[in-house]
Structures are given as structure tokens and as C-alpha cells.
C-alpha positions in Angstrom: -29.4 54.6 113.3 -31.5 52.6 111.3 -30.3 49.3 109.8 -32.4 48.2 106.6 -32.2 45.2 105.3 -32.8 43.9 101.5 -35.0 41.2 101.1 -33.8 39.8 97.9 -29.5 40.7 98.2 -29.8 40.7 101.8 -27.7 44.0 102.4 -27.6 45.5 105.6 -26.7 49.2 105.0 -25.8 51.5 108.4 -27.5 55.1 107.8 -25.9 57.7 110.2 -27.2 61.3 110.2 -24.5 64.2 110.7 -24.8 65.4 113.9 -25.0 68.5 112.5 -28.0 68.5 110.7 -29.6 66.3 114.0 -31.1 70.0 115.8 -33.2 70.4 112.6 -35.0 67.3 113.5 -35.6 68.2 116.8 -39.4 68.1 117.7 -40.1 65.4 115.3 -41.8 62.5 116.5 -39.8 60.3 113.4 -35.9 59.9 113.9 -34.0 61.4 111.8 -33.4 58.6 109.5 -36.3 57.6 108.6 -37.7 61.2 108.0 -34.5 61.2 105.6 -35.1 58.0 103.9 -38.6 58.9 102.9 -37.7 62.3 101.9 -35.1 60.3 99.1 -37.4 57.6 98.1 -39.6 60.6 96.8 -37.2 62.3 95.3 -35.4 58.8 94.0 -38.4 56.8 92.6 -41.5 57.9 91.1 -43.9 57.7 94.4 -46.9 59.6 95.2 -47.0 60.8 98.1 -49.8 58.0 99.2 -47.6 55.4 97.6 -45.1 56.6 100.8 -47.9 56.5 103.2 -48.7 53.1 102.5 -44.6 52.0 102.9 -44.8 53.3 106.6 -47.7 51.3 107.2 -45.7 48.3 106.0 -42.8 49.5 108.1 -45.5 49.7 111.0 -45.8 53.8 111.1 -48.8 55.8 110.8 -47.6 59.4 108.9 -50.4 60.7 106.9 -49.3 62.0 103.4 -49.6 65.3 104.3 -47.2 64.8 107.1 -44.6 63.4 104.4 -45.0 66.5 102.0 -44.0 68.7 104.6 -41.5 66.4 105.8 -40.1 67.2 101.5 -40.6 70.9 102.0 -38.7 71.7 105.4 -35.7 69.0 104.5 -35.1 69.4 100.7 -33.0 72.3 101.2 -30.6 70.2 103.2 -29.6 68.2 100.8 -29.6 70.8 98.2 -26.6 72.7 100.6 -25.2 69.4 100.9 -25.3 68.9 97.5 -23.6 71.8 96.3 -21.0 72.0 98.9 -19.9 68.7 97.7 -20.5 69.5 93.9 -18.0 68.6 91.0 -17.0 71.0 89.0 -19.0 71.0 85.7 -17.7 71.5 82.0 -17.5 74.3 80.1 -19.3 73.6 77.5 -23.6 73.7 78.4 -26.0 72.6 76.5 -29.6 74.5 78.0 -33.1 73.9 77.5 -36.2 74.3 78.9 -39.1 71.7 79.6 -42.8 71.9 81.2 -43.7 71.4 84.5 -48.0 71.8 85.6 -49.1 74.2 88.4 -52.5 74.2 88.9 -53.7 72.9 85.7 -51.5 75.8 83.9 -47.5 75.4 82.6 -44.1 76.9 83.9 -40.9 75.9 83.1 -38.1 74.5 84.2 -35.0 76.0 82.9 -31.9 72.9 82.8 -28.2 72.8 81.8 -26.2 70.1 81.2 -22.4 69.6 80.3 -20.7 67.8 77.7 -20.5 64.9 79.7 -24.7 64.6 80.7 -23.5 66.1 84.5 -25.9 68.1 85.9 -25.1 72.3 85.9 -28.0 73.7 87.2 -31.8 74.1 87.2 -34.4 77.1 87.7 -38.0 76.9 87.9 -40.2 80.0 86.6 -43.9 81.4 85.7 -42.4 82.6 82.8 -40.5 81.8 80.0 -38.7 85.2 78.6 -35.3 86.9 78.7 -35.7 87.7 82.3 -36.1 83.9 83.2 -33.6 82.9 80.8 -30.9 85.5 82.6 -31.9 84.7 86.3 -30.9 81.1 85.4 -28.0 81.8 83.8 -27.0 84.0 86.7 -27.6 81.3 89.1 -25.8 78.9 87.1 -22.4 81.3 87.0 -22.7 81.8 89.9 -22.9 78.0 91.3 -20.3 77.2 88.8 -18.0 79.1 86.5 -18.8 81.6 83.2 -19.1 78.3 80.4 -17.1 78.5 77.6 -19.9 77.5 74.8 -23.7 77.3 75.7 -25.6 75.2 73.0 -29.4 76.3 73.1 -32.2 75.8 70.6 -33.7 78.9 68.0 -35.6 80.7 71.1 -35.0 84.3 70.9 -35.2 85.0 75.3 -32.3 82.7 75.3 -30.3 83.9 73.1 -30.6 87.5 74.2 -30.2 86.1 77.2 -26.7 85.5 77.0 -26.0 88.5 74.4 -27.0 90.5 77.9 -24.4 88.2 79.8 -21.9 88.6 77.3 -22.2 92.6 77.4 -20.8 92.5 81.1 -17.5 90.4 80.6 -14.4 91.6 78.7 -14.0 89.8 75.0 -11.8 87.3 76.1 -13.7 85.6 78.3 -17.7 86.1 76.3 -19.6 83.1 75.7 -19.6 81.1 72.3 -23.7 80.7 72.0 -24.8 78.0 69.1 -28.2 77.7 68.7 -28.9 74.9 67.2 -31.9 72.3 68.5 -30.4 68.9 67.3 -27.5 69.3 69.3 -29.3 70.0 72.1 -30.3 66.6 72.6 -28.6 65.2 75.4 -30.4 68.0 77.5 -33.7 66.8 76.0 -32.9 63.1 76.7 -32.1 64.3 80.9 -35.4 66.2 81.0 -37.1 62.6 80.8 -35.7 61.7 84.5 -36.8 64.8 86.0 -40.7 64.1 84.3 -40.8 60.7 85.4 -40.4 61.3 88.7 -43.1 64.4 88.3 -45.6 62.5 86.4 -47.3 60.5 89.3 -47.8 63.9 90.9 -50.1 64.8 88.6 -49.2 68.7 88.9 -48.3 71.1 92.0 -50.3 73.0 93.9 -47.8 75.6 94.6 -45.3 77.2 93.0 -43.1 76.8 96.3 -43.7 73.0 97.0 -43.1 72.5 93.6 -39.7 74.3 93.6 -38.5 72.9 96.2 -39.5 69.2 95.7 -38.2 69.7 92.0 -34.8 70.7 93.6 -34.7 67.3 95.7 -35.4 65.3 92.4 -32.3 67.3 90.6 -30.3 66.6 93.5 -30.6 62.9 94.0 -30.3 62.7 89.9 -26.9 64.2 90.6 -26.0 62.3 93.0 -27.0 59.2 90.8 -24.9 60.5 88.5 -21.8 60.8 90.7 -21.4 64.3 90.5 -20.8 64.4 95.0 -17.3 64.7 95.5 -17.0 61.3 98.2 -19.1 59.3 96.1 -18.6 55.8 95.0 -19.2 54.3 91.9 -19.5 50.9 92.8 -21.9 52.1 95.7 -25.6 52.9 94.9 -27.4 55.6 94.6 -28.6 55.6 98.1 -25.5 54.6 99.8 -23.8 57.3 98.4 -26.9 59.5 99.4 -26.0 58.4 103.0 -22.2 59.2 102.9 -23.2 62.1 102.0 -25.9 63.1 104.7 -23.4 61.6 107.5 -19.9 64.3 106.2 
């Protein structure tokens, strides 16, 4: 158990980790609570690993920034699993778009979708921007959620081709309505900003796997922030709801 004291608000938060998760932390010098706290901070705030290293030193602990990065790679999948297990259903009207992420000086593509209320449907990182990548995104999103009634996309031909391919496998009563209008996609484009803001201090990723895991952590914490997880309480902070999730 770790007690976090806010200097300004003098709020004390008790952070307990579910016993089911404790075996994953076996062999680590730092406690499971400290590890998850700093993984949360990396995914929640616009901080570099060296920022986190300095914050660890402020707490009296000396942990190298590369160790903090390994924590993120190791433990973000636990957060992703917990969020997906308790994620609330999304709406049937989706707005889908892709944005850019830098990897070794080159651009790769982050496919994302939100529903009409702005809740995150799903996300998918790809080296390419083509029909195959779009199809992979929609298959993942449909598997994790449900078949949408309507999807708004931009004028990209690959996005339209992927949805057409999905519709050929559906019966006529359940085909997805496709709307191509970039002006109707403002909600998802605005939502990109929250993700890009977290990525900016990293100055680009070094490898695809690290990028995929880190973005997954950022997206999952963002979903907690939006209140998309069952059991989340509106009057609590994002961290408090994160703590509840990881204790469940």
C-alpha cells in the first residue's frame, strides 16, 4: 500500500493492487503500487522518461529512465486488459480517422474512432495507410465492440474500400451506412489532440512495439478519464478511478 499526499489539497488516497496482479510484479525491487503509479503518470501526463526519473529522485528513489520505460512496456498490457474487461458499450454511430505518429524520423499511422458522444471506440497503429490497415482496424474495433450502424470517414479511398469489404460479409439488414465527409469528423479530429499532446514530449518513438504499447497506455487512461469504465465515478479524479480499476 502506498499513501499519496497532495501538498495543496491535503488529500490522502489509498492505492491497493488486486491480488490477482501481484504475481506480475514478482522480482521487481520497487513495489507494485510505485510501478503502476509511474506507469499511470507516463500515460496520463505530458512527461518524458527523464522527467519521471527526476520525479522518482524527488521521492528518494533512484530509478533510471530506461527502467521506467521497461515498466511501461511490461505493465501497460495489464491496464489494457483491465480497461477492456470493464469498458462500457459504445454507441452505434462511429466517427473514424487516422493521425500521424513519428517513428525513427518517419510517419506511421494511428487509426482511431469515437462514437457520437466522443467515447473512444478503439485504436490501431500501423506502418501503412491502406485498405489492409483500415480493415485490420475495423475488424479489431468490431470484435471488441459491436457492428456499428453508421460510420463517418473522410474522403480516403482506402477507408471506404475497407468498409465496403466488411459490408460484403454482412447480411443486407446489418450493413454499415458509410458517410464520407471530413467536416462531420470534427469530434474525432479534436480527440486526436489529447493523444498527440501526450506523445509530443517523447520526440518520436524508436521502435514500433514500444510505440504501440505506449499509445495503448495513453488511450486506456484517456478512456478512464472519459468515464468509459464500469465502476468509474464522476466525482472522483482520473487517478482515483484508475486506482479502483486496478484494485478490482
